[in-house]
DOMARNU-710272 format. One record per atom (N, C-alpha, C): residue in three letters; x, y, z. Coordinates in steps of 0.02 Angstrom, whole numbers, plus 50000, padded with zeros to 5 digits. Atoms other than C-alpha are relative to their C-alpha. Example, Ala and Ser with C-alpha at 12.3 -4.5 7.8 and 13.67 -1.06 7.14 Angstrom:
REM DOMARNU-710272
ALA500454994150000
ALA506154977550390
ALA500455006050000
SER499584994149997
SER506844994750357
SER499615005550037
//
This chain:
REM DOMARNU-710272
UNK499315001349980
UNK493045156049821
UNK500475001449941
UNK499554998250054
UNK494465163249719
UNK500464994449983
UNK499525005050022
UNK495595152449615
UNK500695001550029
UNK499344998749974
UNK497325150049687
UNK500445002949946
UNK499534997150047
UNK498655160349603
UNK500664996450007
UNK499355003149997
UNK500435155349566
UNK500385001750065
UNK499654997949939
UNK500975165049723
UNK499694996950062
UNK500345002749941
UNK499745156149838
UNK500404994150028
UNK499625005649971
UNK500665144449959
UNK499604993549998
UNK500325006650003
UNK500315125949949
UNK499784998050070
UNK500285002149935
UNK499195119950090
UNK500314993450021
UNK499735006549978
UNK500015106250195
UNK499484994549998
UNK500465005750003
UNK499245089250171
UNK499794998050071
UNK500225002649935
UNK498185082850317
UNK500254992850009
UNK499635006350002
UNK499405068750350
UNK499654994350036
UNK500315005349962
UNK498435059350482
UNK499434996749961
UNK500565002850035
UNK496835057350383
UNK500214996949933
UNK499765002850063
UNK497785054350222
UNK500304993050012
UNK499705006549984
UNK498755040150305
UNK499454994850014
UNK500545004649984
UNK497145032350371
UNK499624998049938
UNK500325001650064
UNK496315033550201
UNK500424995249959
UNK499555004550036
UNK497845025150127
UNK499954992950028
UNK500085006649969
UNK497665010850251
UNK499364996649977
UNK500645002750022
UNK495855008750200
UNK500024998149926
UNK500015000950072
UNK496245009750014
UNK500444994249977
UNK499535004750030
UNK497744998549990
UNK499804992750010
UNK500215006949988
UNK496874983050059
UNK499614997149941
UNK500465002550051
UNK495664981949913
UNK500354997449937
UNK499655003150057
UNK496874979649766
UNK500334993350018
UNK499725006549980
UNK497664965549867
UNK499464994649993
UNK500545004950004
UNK495984956649881
UNK499794998849927
UNK500215000750069
UNK495644959849697
UNK500514996149959
UNK499495003050043
UNK497314954049625
UNK500284993450026
UNK499705006149975
UNK497754939649739
UNK499714993749967
UNK500315005850032
UNK496574928149642
UNK500284998849930
UNK499805000550070
UNK497384931449472
UNK500484994249986
UNK499545005650016
UNK498834918849484
UNK499674993250000
UNK500285006749994
UNK497694904349530
UNK499304999349969
UNK500685000350024
UNK496034908649447
UNK499924994949943
UNK500025004950055
UNK496414898449290
UNK499994992950028
UNK499955006849973
UNK496864883249396
UNK499394998350044
UNK500625001249962
UNK495344885449510
UNK499444997849953
UNK500515001950048
UNK494194884949359
UNK500144993049971
UNK499815006650024
UNK495154869849295
UNK499794994650051
UNK500205004849948
UNK494814861249463
UNK499254999150004
UNK500735000750000
UNK492954864649444
UNK499764994849950
UNK500155005150051
UNK493004852549296
UNK499385001849959
UNK500554997750041
UNK491804862849193
UNK500084997849927
UNK499865002250068
UNK492644857349032
UNK500654996149999
UNK499395003850009
UNK493944845048975
UNK500475003349950
UNK499614996550051
UNK494564857048841
UNK500345006150032
UNK499674994349968
UNK495904868848912
UNK499925006549960
UNK500104994050041
UNK495544880748767
UNK499375003950021
UNK500634996949981
UNK493824884448842
UNK499995002750071
UNK499984997749931
UNK494374888449019
UNK499935007650004
UNK500024992750001
UNK494554906848972
UNK499305002850005
UNK500694997749995
UNK492664908448953
UNK499805000950073
UNK500235000149930
UNK492334904049135
UNK500415004750044
UNK499584995349963
UNK493814913849203
UNK499745007249990
UNK500264993350015
UNK493124929349116
UNK499355001550036
UNK500634998949965
UNK491404927049193
UNK500115001550074
UNK499864998949929
UNK492104925949369
UNK500315006950010
UNK499674993549993
UNK493224941049344
UNK499525005849988
UNK500474994550017
UNK491784951349271
UNK499475001050053
UNK500574999649953
UNK490534947549410
UNK500095005650050
UNK499874994749952
UNK491364959549532
UNK499835006849971
UNK500104993450030
UNK491374974449414
UNK499285001049977
UNK500704999350022
UNK489624970849347
UNK499565002250058
UNK500394998049941
UNK488884971949522
UNK500185007050023
UNK499794993349980
UNK489924987349560
UNK499725005349954
UNK500304995350048
UNK489234995649404
UNK499305002250024
UNK500684998549978
UNK487474994649476
UNK499975003050070
UNK500034997549931
UNK487944999249655
UNK500465006050012
UNK499534994649989
UNK489305012449629
UNK499665006750014
UNK500354993749989
UNK488145027349611
UNK499564999950063
UNK500385000249937
UNK486935021649750
UNK500445000950062
UNK499564999149942
UNK488405020249871
UNK500245007250004
UNK499804993050000
UNK488975037549817
UNK499465004550027
UNK500564995949976
UNK487255045049845
UNK499894998850075
UNK500095001549929
UNK487125036050013
UNK500535003650041
UNK499474996649964
UNK488805043450065
UNK499865007550007
UNK500194993049995
UNK488085060750030
UNK499485001250055
UNK500554999349951
UNK486705057350156
UNK500204997650070
UNK499835002649934
UNK487395046350296
UNK500735001350017
UNK499294998749987
UNK489225051250277
UNK500464995349963
UNK499515004150036
UNK490805044550196
UNK500244994150043
UNK499695005049956
UNK491445034950347
UNK499614993450001
UNK500355006549997
UNK490045021750365
UNK500014996349933
UNK499995003350066
UNK490065018350177
UNK500674996649989
UNK499345002950008
UNK491945015450176
UNK500094993950045
UNK499945005749954
UNK491865004050328
UNK499584994049976
UNK500415005450028
UNK490454994050249
UNK500354996749941
UNK499645002750057
UNK491484992050091
UNK500574995550022
UNK499455004149975
UNK492974985450189
UNK499744993450029
UNK500295006149973
UNK491864973150282
UNK499774995349944
UNK500225004150057
UNK491114967250118
UNK500584996749964
UNK499415002950033
UNK492824964750039
UNK500304994450041
UNK499725005249956
UNK493444954950190
UNK499574993749998
UNK500455005849999
UNK491904943650193
UNK500014996349934
UNK500025003350065
UNK491864940250007
UNK500664996449985
UNK499365003350011
UNK493714936150005
UNK500034993250036
UNK500035006349964
UNK493464922850138
UNK499554994949964
UNK500475004550034
UNK491974915650045
UNK500294997449934
UNK499715002150064
UNK492914915249880
UNK500524994550012
UNK499515005249984
UNK494294904949962
UNK499684993350014
UNK500365006349986
UNK492964891950006
UNK499654997349938
UNK500355002050062
UNK492384890249825
UNK500204993049979
UNK499895006750029
UNK492184872449763
UNK499584999149938
UNK500425000350060
UNK491004876749620
UNK500025006749966
UNK500024993950040
UNK490834889449482
UNK499485004950027
UNK500544995849974
UNK489204896049556
UNK500225003650064
UNK499774997049937
UNK489974898949728
UNK500515005549986
UNK499504995050017
UNK491434908249650
UNK499685006349973
UNK500354994250029
UNK490274919549550
UNK499645004050054
UNK500394996649948
UNK489174923449701
UNK500455003750049
UNK499554996749951
UNK490624927449818
UNK500335006149970
UNK499714994150032
UNK491444939149692
UNK499475005449990
UNK500544995250009
UNK489754947349658
UNK499855003650065
UNK500124996949934
UNK489524950449845
UNK500495005750012
UNK499494994749991
UNK491144960449845
UNK499805006249960
UNK500214994250040
UNK490494971449704
UNK499385003450027
UNK500624997149972
UNK488804973949788
UNK500155004350060
UNK499884996749936
UNK489514979249956
UNK500555005349997
UNK499424995650001
UNK490984989649896
UNK499935005549946
UNK499994994250045
UNK490875007149820
UNK500535004950023
UNK499534995849963
UNK492425013649908
UNK500425004649956
UNK499534996150040
UNK493475020149763
UNK499735007149989
UNK500294993450012
UNK492295034349718
UNK499925004050065
UNK500114996549936
UNK491915038449901
UNK500675002450028
UNK499344997949976
UNK493775039049946
UNK500235006149961
UNK499824994150040
UNK494065051149801
UNK499625006250024
UNK500394994449973
UNK492655062049869
UNK500295002350067
UNK499724998349936
UNK493425061350042
UNK500665003849991
UNK499384996450014
UNK495125066549972
UNK499865007149977
UNK500174993350024
UNK494295081149884
UNK499785004650057
UNK500264996049944
UNK493515086750049
UNK500545001850051
UNK499474998349952
UNK495135086650148
UNK500595003549967
UNK499474996450036
UNK496185095350014
UNK499705006049965
UNK500234994550043
UNK496095110849907
UNK500384999749934
UNK499715000250066
UNK496685115549734
UNK500765000250000
UNK499274999549999
UNK498485118249790
UNK500334993350015
UNK499685006349982
UNK498785100549855
UNK499604993949977
UNK500435005450021
UNK497425090249772
UNK500354994949956
UNK499665004650045
UNK498515083049635
UNK500484995450038
UNK499545004049959
UNK499795077149763
UNK499634994650038
UNK500395004849962
UNK498465068749869
UNK499734994449955
UNK500295005050045
UNK497655060049720
UNK500534995349972
UNK499475004350027
UNK499335053249663
UNK500134994050045
UNK499905005649955
UNK499335041949816
UNK499584993949979
UNK500445005650018
UNK497925031349742
UNK500334995149953
UNK499645004850041
UNK498905023749597
UNK500624997150034
UNK499435002549961
UNK500395022349715
UNK499794994050043
UNK500255005449958
UNK499355011749833
UNK499804993949959
UNK500165005650044
UNK498715001449688
UNK500634996249982
UNK499375003350015
UNK500524997949645
UNK500224995450056
UNK499835004349942
UNK500834991449821
UNK499554993850000
UNK500485005649999
UNK499264980749809
UNK500164994749948
UNK499875005150052
UNK499764972549645
UNK500694996950008
UNK499405003849982
UNK501434967749721
UNK499804994650050
UNK500175004649946
UNK500714959749878
UNK499484994849977
UNK500545004550020
UNK499134952349800
UNK500234994049960
UNK499785005850039
UNK499914941649664
UNK500504995550037
UNK499545004249961
UNK501284935949783
UNK499624995450046
UNK500425004349957
UNK499964929649904
UNK499684994549960
UNK500335005150041
UNK499014920849766
UNK500484994949971
UNK499535004650032
UNK500544913449682
UNK500364995450049
UNK499605003949953
UNK501474907549836
UNK499594996150051
UNK500415003249949
UNK500024902449949
UNK499464995549973
UNK500505004550029
UNK498834893849827
UNK500264992950000
UNK499835007249997
UNK498814874849840
UNK500594998850048
UNK499435000849954
UNK499924874949996
UNK500194992850015
UNK499855007149987
UNK499774856150019
UNK500494997449948
UNK499565002350053
UNK500624853549851
UNK500665003950001
UNK499394995950001
UNK501864868049865
UNK500434999050061
UNK499635000649937
UNK502354865350047
UNK499764993950039
UNK500265006149967
UNK501964847250092
UNK500284998950070
UNK499715000949934
UNK503144847750240
UNK499645003950054
UNK500354995849952
UNK502094861250323
UNK499254998550001
UNK500735000550005
UNK500314858650260
UNK499774993149975
UNK500185006450030
UNK500364840750198
UNK499474996150038
UNK500495003849959
UNK499294834150341
UNK499395004150018
UNK500574995749985
UNK497974847850336
UNK499424998449952
UNK500555001950044
UNK496344840550267
UNK499595006049976
UNK500394994150019
UNK495504857750265
UNK500305003249938
UNK499684996850057
UNK496784864950144
UNK500034995349940
UNK500065004650057
UNK496684849250038
UNK499325000949967
UNK500674999150028
UNK494824852150017
UNK499915006949970
UNK500064993150024
UNK495004871049994
UNK500715002649985
UNK499294998350015
UNK496694873349906
UNK500145007449989
UNK499894992850014
UNK496414891949873
UNK499775004450058
UNK500244996249943
UNK495814896950046
UNK500555004350031
UNK499474996749962
UNK497504901950120
UNK500155007149973
UNK499874993250023
UNK497894916850005
UNK499405004750011
UNK500604995949989
UNK496094922950020
UNK499935001850074
UNK500034998749928
UNK496174921450210
UNK500495005550020
UNK499514994849984
UNK497774931750220
UNK499775006849972
UNK500264993750028
UNK497004944850104
UNK499445002850043
UNK500544997749957
UNK495474945650217
UNK500275002850066
UNK499694997249940
UNK496604948550369
UNK500265007049988
UNK499764993350017
UNK497374963350280
UNK499415004849995
UNK500614995950001
UNK495624969950247
UNK499755001550070
UNK500204999049930
UNK495224967550431
UNK500435005450032
UNK499564994849974
UNK496744978250474
UNK499755006949978
UNK500264993750024
UNK496074992250363
UNK499345001950033
UNK500654998849968
UNK494344990350440
UNK500095002550072
UNK499874998049930
UNK495024991850618
UNK500285007150003
UNK499714993250002
UNK496085007150576
UNK499455005149983
UNK500524995450019
UNK494605015250490
UNK499475000950053
UNK500524999649949
UNK493375011150629
UNK500205004650057
UNK499784996149942
UNK494425019250765
UNK500255006949983
UNK499654993750013
UNK495295033550676
UNK499775003949939
UNK500234996250059
UNK494435038250512
UNK499465005050021
UNK500464994749982
UNK493535054850533
UNK499545001749943
UNK500494998150051
UNK491975060150442
UNK500195006749968
UNK499844993850035
UNK492225073550309
UNK499385003449971
UNK500624996950025
UNK490435076550251
UNK499785005250051
UNK500114994349954
UNK490035093650325
UNK499414998950046
UNK500615000749959
UNK488295089150386
UNK500044994350050
UNK499965005849957
UNK488885073350472
UNK500644999750042
UNK499375000149962
UNK490515078450555
UNK499874998750074
UNK500065001749929
UNK490755071450729
UNK500515003950041
UNK499514997149955
UNK491695077650880
UNK500664996449992
UNK499325002950006
UNK493555074350885
UNK500044993350037
UNK499935006749970
UNK493965056050919
UNK500415000550064
UNK499654999949936
UNK494515052451098
UNK500634995650000
UNK499425004450003
UNK495835040251039
UNK500655004050006
UNK499364996649991
UNK497625044751086
UNK500564996949960
UNK499475003350037
UNK498555033250967
UNK500365004749953
UNK499714995350047
UNK498815047050839
UNK499945007250027
UNK500084993549969
UNK498695061450963
UNK500595004649982
UNK499474995250017
UNK499665077150914
UNK499945006050047
UNK500034993949960
UNK500045093750995
UNK499425004349977
UNK500574995750016
UNK498665106751001
UNK500135004449940
UNK499844995550056
UNK499565117950879
UNK499944996549933
UNK500035003750063
UNK499765104750745
UNK499294997949985
UNK500695002050009
UNK498005098350774
UNK499585005749974
UNK500384994250021
UNK497315115750755
UNK500145001849927
UNK499814998450069
UNK498275118550593
UNK499684995349951
UNK500275004850047
UNK497695102450513
UNK499245000249997
UNK500734999749999
UNK495895105450565
UNK499735006749975
UNK500234993550025
UNK495845123050495
UNK499594999049937
UNK500425001050059
UNK494455124450365
UNK500375002249938
UNK499694998450063
UNK494995124850184
UNK499725006549971
UNK500314993850025
UNK493775138950144
UNK500075005550053
UNK499974994549952
UNK494005156150225
UNK499335000650036
UNK500614999749960
UNK492755159450363
UNK499485004749972
UNK500494995350025
UNK491975174050272
UNK499694997749935
UNK500305002650060
UNK491575163350119
UNK499364996350018
UNK500615003849987
UNK489805156350109
UNK500124992649988
UNK499915007150012
UNK489655137450118
UNK499824998349928
UNK500135001750069
UNK489705129149947
UNK499314997149991
UNK500655002750015
UNK488055125149867
UNK500084993149968
UNK500005006550033
UNK487575108149795
UNK499665000749932
UNK500294999150066
UNK487345110949608
UNK499674993649976
UNK500335006050026
UNK486195099049514
UNK500484995649961
UNK499565004950032
UNK486965083249442
UNK500075001449925
UNK499984999050073
UNK486525088349263
UNK500535005149980
UNK499504994950017
UNK487785102649273
UNK500674996949979
UNK499365003150019
UNK489225090349255
UNK499974996649932
UNK500075003450065
UNK488515083149093
UNK500155004949944
UNK499784995350050
UNK489495095448987
UNK500574996949960
UNK499525003050046
UNK490705092448845
UNK500694998650031
UNK499345001549972
UNK492365094348939
UNK500004994050047
UNK500035005749953
UNK491815082049074
UNK499874993549962
UNK500195006350033
UNK491025069348957
UNK500554997249955
UNK499465002750042
UNK492485068148835
UNK500574997350044
UNK499485002549955
UNK493675065948983
UNK499784993450031
UNK500255006349973
UNK492565052549060
UNK500024994549947
UNK499975004950054
UNK492445043848891
UNK500724997449991
UNK499305002150007
UNK494345043648879
UNK500194995250056
UNK499865004449944
UNK494445035949053
UNK499674993249989
UNK500355006250012
UNK493155022849003
UNK500384995649950
UNK499625003850049
UNK494165017748850
UNK500664997550030
UNK499385002049965
UNK495745017348957
UNK499864994150046
UNK500185005449955
UNK494885006449087
UNK499844993649963
UNK500185005950039
UNK494214994848953
UNK500624996249977
UNK499415003550026
UNK495904991148875
UNK500434997050056
UNK499585002649947
UNK496804989049041
UNK499684994050034
UNK500325005849968
UNK495504977249116
UNK500014994149952
UNK499945005550048
UNK495524967148955
UNK500704997150002
UNK499315002449997
UNK497414966148964
UNK500124995950064
UNK499915003749937
UNK497374960849147
UNK499674993149996
UNK500345006450008
UNK496104947249103
UNK500364995349953
UNK499655004150049
UNK497114941248955
UNK500674997650028
UNK499315001449982
UNK498814941749039
UNK500084993550039
UNK499905006149959
UNK498594928249172
UNK499754993849962
UNK500215005650042
UNK497644917249048
UNK500564998149952
UNK499465001050049
UNK499024919448920
UNK500614996750033
UNK499435003049964
UNK500364915349050
UNK499884992750016
UNK500155006849978
UNK499474899549109
UNK499874995249942
UNK500165004250058
UNK499014893148935
UNK500634996449975
UNK499425003650026
UNK500174879548866
UNK500325003449940
UNK499624996650054
UNK501514885448744
UNK499724998249931
UNK500235002250066
UNK500794875248600
UNK499355003549980
UNK500614996350015
UNK499184885448613
UNK500105007549998
UNK499864992950005
UNK500054902248611
UNK500185003450064
UNK499854997049935
UNK500404904948796
UNK500724998850021
UNK499335000949974
UNK501924903348909
UNK500074993850044
UNK499975005949959
UNK501464888049013
UNK500255001150070
UNK499764998349934
UNK501804896649179
UNK499604996450054
UNK500345002549940
UNK501384889649351
UNK499715005950039
UNK500284994649959
UNK500434899549484
UNK500555004350030
UNK499454996349970
UNK502084904249565
UNK500335004749950
UNK499694995850052
UNK502824910649402
UNK499565005849980
UNK500464994550015
UNK501264920849364
UNK500035005150056
UNK499964995549943
UNK501334928149539
UNK500645004150000
UNK499374996450002
UNK503164932749519
UNK499985005449946
UNK500024995150054
UNK502864941449353
UNK499565006050018
UNK500454994649980
UNK501404951449423
UNK500315004250056
UNK499684996349947
UNK502394956249577
UNK500585004349973
UNK499494995950033
UNK503844962049468
UNK499695006149969
UNK500364994450030
UNK502584972849377
UNK499815005150054
UNK500184995549945
UNK501984979949543
UNK500605003950027
UNK499404996649976
UNK503744983749602
UNK500245005549953
UNK499804994950049
UNK504154992849441
UNK499505005850000
UNK500514994749995
UNK502515002449459
UNK500185005050054
UNK499814995549946
UNK503085009449626
UNK500605004349981
UNK499414996250021
UNK504775014449555
UNK499815005649952
UNK500184994950051
UNK504005023549406
UNK499565005450031
UNK500454995249969
UNK502655031749512
UNK500385004950045
UNK499654995849951
UNK503865038249644
UNK500555004349969
UNK499384996750021
UNK505425042949547
UNK500005002849929
UNK499974998050070
UNK505025045249363
UNK499405004249979
UNK500594996650024
UNK503225050449334
UNK499975007450021
UNK500054992949981
UNK503285066649438
UNK500455004549957
UNK499554996050041
UNK504785072749337
UNK499755000749929
UNK500254999650069
UNK504035068449168
UNK499375004249997
UNK500614996050000
UNK502375076349218
UNK500165007450003
UNK499824993049996
UNK503215092649266
UNK500325002649936
UNK499644997850060
UNK504265093049108
UNK499555000249939
UNK500385000450062
UNK503015087748976
UNK499265001850009
UNK500704998449989
UNK501335091449057
UNK499564993950006
UNK500455005649988
UNK499875080549108
UNK499714997249935
UNK500345002350061
UNK498995079748941
UNK500484996849950
UNK499515002950046
UNK500555076648836
UNK500244993150024
UNK499805006549973
UNK501105062648953
UNK499454994849991
UNK500575004550009
UNK499365055048943
UNK499984997349928
UNK500015002150070
UNK499405054648753
UNK500594995549983
UNK499425004350013
UNK501155047248751
UNK499894993050027
UNK500135006549970
UNK500615033248868
UNK499504996049958
UNK500495003550042
UNK499115029148758
UNK500324997549936
UNK499645002350059
UNK500275027948608
UNK500434993950017
UNK499595005749979
UNK501415016248705
UNK499604993650007
UNK500435005849994
UNK499965004548743
UNK499944996349933
UNK500105003050066
UNK499725001548556
UNK500584995349982
UNK499405004150016
UNK501504995048535
UNK500044993950045
UNK499975005749953
UNK501434984148692
UNK499514994649980
UNK500525004950015
UNK499794975748645
UNK500154996149935
UNK499905003250065
UNK500314972048466
UNK500584995050003
UNK499395004150002
UNK502044964648501
UNK500054994950056
UNK499915004549943
UNK501814955848670
UNK499864992749985
UNK500135007250012
UNK501024939648603
UNK500574996349966
UNK499445003250034
UNK502624936448505
UNK500524997450050
UNK499575003149949
UNK503474932048670
UNK499914992449998
UNK500125007250007
UNK502684915048638
UNK500504996749953
UNK499505002650046
UNK503934912948496
UNK500644998250038
UNK499425001449958
UNK505334913948624
UNK499894993650041
UNK500165006049961
UNK504464900948733
UNK500044993749957
UNK499965005850045
UNK504314889248583
UNK500724998249985
UNK499295001350015
UNK506144891248541
UNK500354996650059
UNK499715003149940
UNK506584886648720
UNK499794992750004
UNK500235007049999
UNK505504870848712
UNK500354995849947
UNK499675003650054
UNK506334866148548
UNK500754999350012
UNK499305000349984
UNK508044868648626
UNK500435004649957
UNK499634995550044
UNK508524882148501
UNK500365005550039
UNK499704994949958
UNK508894894848638
UNK499934997850073
UNK500035001849929
UNK509174894048826
UNK499405003350034
UNK500594997549963
UNK507784897048953
UNK500115006950029
UNK499864993449972
UNK508664912749014
UNK499755005749958
UNK500254994650043
UNK507954922548868
UNK499285002050017
UNK500724998849994
UNK506114921248917
UNK499845005950046
UNK500194994949952
UNK506034932249072
UNK500225007049980
UNK499824993250022
UNK507044947049005
UNK499545002749945
UNK500444997750055
UNK505984947748847
UNK499305001550027
UNK500674998949972
UNK504354945948945
UNK499985006450041
UNK500014994149956
UNK504834959449071
UNK500065006549961
UNK500004993950041
UNK505174971848931
UNK499295002449988
UNK500704998250014
UNK503324971348889
UNK499615001250064
UNK500344998949936
UNK502744969849070
UNK500165006950027
UNK499804993449976
UNK503744985249120
UNK499755005549954
UNK500284995050046
UNK503214994448963
UNK499275001350014
UNK500704999249983
UNK501414991249009
UNK499915004050064
UNK500074996349937
UNK501684997749186
UNK500185007449992
UNK499844992950014
UNK502505013749121
UNK499385003549973
UNK500614997150030
UNK500965016849015
UNK499445000550051
UNK500545000249951
UNK499795012049157
UNK500065005550052
UNK499894994849949
UNK500565023449289
UNK499885006949969
UNK500064993450032
UNK500685038149169
UNK499285001549981
UNK500684998850025
UNK498955035949094
UNK499505001050057
UNK500514999649947
UNK497955032949254
UNK500115006050046
UNK499884994149958
UNK498805046349359
UNK499815006349962
UNK500174994250041
UNK498635058849217
UNK499255000649991
UNK500734999950009
UNK496825053849188
UNK499655002450063
UNK500304997749937
UNK496415056449373
UNK500065007550008
UNK499904992749996
UNK497155073949366
UNK499565003649950
UNK500424996850051
UNK496245077949204
UNK499275000050020
UNK500695000349977
UNK494585072149276
UNK499885005250055
UNK500064995049947
UNK494875082949430
UNK499985007049971
UNK499944993350028
UNK495345098049324
UNK499395002349960
UNK500574997950042
UNK493805097649212
UNK499355000650040
UNK500604999149959
UNK492565097549358
UNK499805007349999
UNK500214993050003
UNK491515113449340
UNK500145003950064
UNK499854996849937
UNK491775117249525
UNK500214994750050
UNK499795004849949
UNK492505109349681
UNK499414996550032
UNK500605003049971
UNK490755106449746
UNK499744994149960
UNK500235005550043
UNK490475094649599
UNK500544994849988
UNK499455004650012
UNK492125085449609
UNK499804992850018
UNK500215006749980
UNK491365070649702
UNK499534996949949
UNK500475002650051
UNK489975068949572
UNK500374998049937
UNK499625001550060
UNK491215069549429
UNK500394993450009
UNK499635006249987
UNK492295055949508
UNK499524994150008
UNK500495005449995
UNK490735045849549
UNK499764997649932
UNK500205001850069
UNK490165046549368
UNK500564996149965
UNK499435003450031
UNK491915041649310
UNK500074992950025
UNK499925006749971
UNK492005026949430
UNK499454995349978
UNK500565004150021
UNK490275020649383
UNK500084997649928
UNK499915001850070
UNK490625021149197
UNK500604995249992
UNK499435004550002
UNK492325013049228
UNK499824993050023
UNK500225006649976
UNK491484998949325
UNK499604996449947
UNK500395003150054
UNK490324996149177
UNK500444996449951
UNK499565003350048
UNK491744992449058
UNK500424994750034
UNK499635005249965
UNK492674982749192
UNK499574993750008
UNK500435005849999
UNK491154971449198
UNK500024996449932
UNK499985003050066
UNK491224968649010
UNK500694997549981
UNK499325001450022
UNK493114968248994
UNK500244992950013
UNK499745006849988
UNK493594951849082
UNK499614994649963
UNK500395005150035
UNK492144941949008
UNK500155000149925
UNK499854999650072
UNK492464948448832
UNK500714997949986
UNK499315002150011
UNK494334946048852
UNK500074992450005
UNK499975007349993
UNK494114928148914
UNK499694996549940
UNK500335003050058
UNK492914924248772
UNK500435000749938
UNK499584998950059
UNK494024932148639
UNK500644996050003
UNK499395004049993
UNK495554923348710
UNK499854992649982
UNK500175007050015
UNK494674906448703
UNK499874999049925
UNK500125000450073
UNK494084909848524
UNK500655000449961
UNK499374999050036
UNK495824915348474
UNK500424993749997
UNK499565006050000
UNK496744899648529
UNK499664994049967
UNK500355005250037
UNK495394889048445
UNK499965001549925
UNK500084997850069
UNK495474898748282
UNK500464996249952
UNK499605003350053
UNK496074890248122
UNK500195004849945
UNK499844995050050
UNK496274906548027
UNK500735002250008
UNK499324997549998
UNK497924915047987
UNK500055006650037
UNK499874993649966
UNK498724930448065
UNK499635005749964
UNK500034999249927
UNK498004941748137
UNK499384997050032
UNK500625002949974
UNK496434931148162
UNK500114993250032
UNK499845006349967
UNK497334916448241
UNK500055001250075
UNK499914999049928
UNK497974915948421
UNK500155007250018
UNK499874992949989
UNK498424934448400
UNK499375004249997
UNK500614996150013
UNK496614939548370
UNK499815004350060
UNK500204996149940
UNK496234944948550
UNK500485005950010
UNK499524994649994
UNK497834955248551
UNK499895005349947
UNK500164995250053
UNK497334963248386
UNK499425004450020
UNK500574996149976
UNK495664968448460
UNK500225005050053
UNK499744995649947
UNK496574975648611
UNK500395005949970
UNK499624994750034
UNK497724985448495
UNK499535005149969
UNK500494995550031
UNK496214992748403
UNK499675004450053
UNK500304996149946
UNK495414998148568
UNK500495005450023
UNK499494995149980
UNK497045006748617
UNK500075005549949
UNK499954995050053
UNK497115015548449
UNK499415004950003
UNK500594995749994
UNK495325022048469
UNK500075004750060
UNK499904995949941
UNK495745028248644
UNK500505005649987
UNK499504994850016
UNK497275037448579
UNK499705005449955
UNK500314995150045
UNK496275045848439
UNK499505004450038
UNK500494996249961
UNK494905051048562
UNK500345005050046
UNK499654995549955
UNK496215059148674
UNK500155006849968
UNK499894993650033
UNK496435072748543
UNK499445005050016
UNK500554995549982
UNK494765079848604
UNK500095002950070
UNK499934997949931
UNK495405082348781
UNK500335006850006
UNK499684993749982
UNK495895098948859
UNK500144999950075
UNK499824999449929
UNK496745102849025
UNK499935007250021
UNK500114993049979
UNK496035118849103
UNK500565002850044
UNK499484997649955
UNK497485119649226
UNK500695000249968
UNK499354999950034
UNK498865118349094
UNK500305007050000
UNK499674993549999
UNK500155132149101
UNK499905003849935
UNK500124996950064
UNK499935135248917
UNK499255000649989
UNK500724999350001
UNK498195142148924
UNK499725000549930
UNK500254999450067
UNK498105143748736
UNK499614994049977
UNK500345006050022
UNK497505125848721
UNK499324999250034
UNK500635000949963
UNK496035128448839
UNK499585006349999
UNK500404993950005
UNK495265144748781
UNK499264998149999
UNK500725000849997
UNK493405145948820
UNK499784993450032
UNK500205006249968
UNK493435130348926
UNK499415001150047
UNK500564998749955
UNK492245138649049
UNK499355000249962
UNK500615000050040
UNK491015141248908
UNK499794992849985
UNK500155007050014
UNK491165122848869
UNK499644996750056
UNK500335003049942
UNK490635118449045
UNK499265001850001
UNK500704997949997
UNK489025127949019
UNK499574997049946
UNK500375002750056
UNK488565118648862
UNK499884992650011
UNK500155007249998
UNK487685101948881
UNK500024997249930
UNK499985003150066
UNK487715089448740
UNK499294999249974
//
């Protein structure tokens, strides 16, 4: 198959299947993030320790259990999708997310919470499979546009999820006039947000069950008889036209070892370092917000944590829709990626000093109106870096794949390695945070220690990014002999 030239027209996106994939995808970040505002308080209710400085340990273990299980099951789910099809794997993942969310809301012990989060990781390998599905319904002319929907959907999820967790946790205490006489919610104070999240997952499952079409060539089914999304024959025919010309031979399945080349591995390593620092930050942030001011935190309630996370999600959508596309076209994918990694270093180093503002407010030196504007400067700065870095990283991973036939394998490898560090990140972040607020040493080994570690990880990631190349960059001078690099294993 010939590479598209600059004159080649852009293939229209398959809107129906893209919309259905979006419905299946956006439910999962909601289920993942809705627990963040109340996780600290849930662990506190388990009464595992009387020392609030040690709660971070247990929060980290719960947060890590999902990614740890996904690390071991990500590749098996990917391989299974190559054999039985993408559709059944995605539907199984949605069912698993829905079930585990309900079970997590019924947690009254640390063990139950760990097991229910682990179940979600075991049954869900959807991120990599959805990326493979996107690759199969697009071509090189519209692939970047289609893949940009994934961080966009994540942005929607991290608006809705924290709002559910922050506003619906402990409803008997927050809304006694409505739920004050409900003994079930008194016994399970965190069930309501998890139940609503599971209903959203059920919506995605129903949409996927009736309308999601198989894309694996060997498992394609006849056209669905449903008429809900029925279109005219002309439009249907256009969207179902094969991406490869009819006279081209069907793509072969190259061996997995072919993707273990330098361009792919350095790009995957960069993604792994990016995932490590962001998951550590996510684990630290809600702990830091909930921790009392005297221990270095902000002393926020579940509602305040939920509001701050939802503000972050709203800003994510704004940057993804209106700013990132313009900056990417002007400065290029790789340059934008490096700039975002540099921005992370500044955010991580200076954000813990927001605690100084909180202390001044408690002392009466300044008014409470200062806290939120200062905090949101760092929250929004983090989201700018996050949108730019992850969208650029997704494009870079796609571009370094040796061939389109190996795109699914490359994304599967990336997702598996990312899940590995996501398993380590929350536990290590929780442990480091607990050690930091208990430390008797001076700066930067006091309460700032965990933030210092995070800054160092961001610095390493930025330095490693100098090894990256973008084969699709307009300035081809930076990617000379990239094809030769694909042929060289390490």
